[in-house]
C-alpha positions as MATLAB code, in Angstrom:
seq = 'MTERGRLTATYLGGYAAALVLTLAAFAAVRWPIAGAGPTLAIIMGLALVQLIVQLRCFLPVSVTQGSRITLLLVLFSSLVIALMVAGTLVVIFNLHARMM';
ca = [
     -36.157  133.175   21.292;
     -37.786  133.014   24.693;
     -40.513  135.328   25.906;
     -38.086  137.123   28.211;
     -35.593  137.606   25.396;
     -38.280  139.038   23.140;
     -39.373  141.399   25.897;
     -35.810  142.553   26.489;
     -35.302  143.141   22.770;
     -38.538  145.149   22.619;
     -37.492  147.288   25.591;
     -34.020  147.916   24.203;
     -35.373  148.754   20.755;
     -37.949  151.083   22.291;
     -35.308  152.759   24.420;
     -33.041  153.278   21.409;
     -35.906  154.642   19.298;
     -37.043  156.980   22.084;
     -33.489  158.224   22.570;
     -33.005  158.874   18.844;
     -36.355  160.670   18.559;
     -35.612  162.836   21.596;
     -32.171  163.762   20.290;
     -33.677  164.547   16.880;
     -36.174  166.924   18.498;
     -33.408  168.661   20.446;
     -31.312  168.925   17.271;
     -34.251  170.403   15.345;
     -34.499  173.166   17.930;
     -30.769  173.677   18.445;
     -29.848  173.744   14.746;
     -33.014  174.763   12.874;
     -32.982  174.016    9.160;
     -36.146  176.016    8.446;
     -38.309  178.694   10.011;
     -40.351  178.434   13.172;
     -43.411  176.887   11.498;
     -41.648  173.956    9.816;
     -39.536  173.346   12.919;
     -42.701  173.127   15.006;
     -44.174  170.694   12.457;
     -41.030  168.549   12.674;
     -41.208  168.497   16.466;
     -44.913  167.616   16.420;
     -44.225  164.772   13.975;
     -41.412  163.470   16.156;
     -43.698  163.682   19.193;
     -46.347  161.614   17.421;
     -43.807  158.953   16.478;
     -42.498  159.032   20.065;
     -46.033  158.415   21.346;
     -46.439  155.421   19.053;
     -43.073  154.014   20.165;
     -43.996  154.447   23.827;
     -47.382  152.768   23.379;
     -45.978  149.892   21.341;
     -42.782  149.138   23.257;
     -43.505  150.012   26.884;
     -47.271  149.663   27.372;
     -49.213  146.451   26.818;
     -51.296  147.985   24.035;
     -52.110  146.003   20.912;
     -55.135  145.247   18.784;
     -55.384  141.570   19.725;
     -58.569  140.311   21.348;
     -57.060  139.936   24.838;
     -55.582  143.411   24.934;
     -58.523  145.310   23.469;
     -59.733  146.521   26.881;
     -56.331  148.083   27.568;
     -56.396  149.815   24.191;
     -59.879  151.195   24.841;
     -58.779  152.422   28.269;
     -55.799  154.269   26.773;
     -57.968  155.781   24.024;
     -60.624  156.936   26.504;
     -57.971  158.457   28.775;
     -56.501  160.276   25.771;
     -59.940  161.614   24.867;
     -60.522  162.927   28.392;
     -57.102  164.610   28.470;
     -57.664  166.159   25.014;
     -61.052  167.525   26.120;
     -59.527  169.009   29.271;
     -56.703  170.674   27.336;
     -59.066  171.994   24.652;
     -61.479  173.360   27.272;
     -58.663  175.051   29.134;
     -57.404  176.683   25.927;
     -60.905  177.920   25.067;
     -61.245  179.538   28.492;
     -57.773  181.088   28.350;
     -58.252  182.544   24.865;
     -61.711  183.812   25.784;
     -60.303  185.579   28.847;
     -57.461  186.974   26.792;
     -59.925  188.379   24.223;
     -61.998  189.960   26.974;
     -58.945  191.569   28.591;
     -57.649  193.138   25.385;
];
């Protein structure tokens, strides 16, 4: 198989996996099989798998020597975003506690 054929197969497989995971998340909300807590856990699990599919199929991220810089860049960006979200939540909850 040529490089272009492999790339096309990876994109199509990623698209199919992303579509199935998205539809599964919508179905978990539309037709819940458990309470709110387990449904949230299912959605979070599907989101994690969706993230892995997106990174593997659509971004040039791998653990090979040539692509290590890209992987480190994605991990650092994720760390910065997580710190921003966590800081925002701390401020919001602190303000909420002070207002109540």
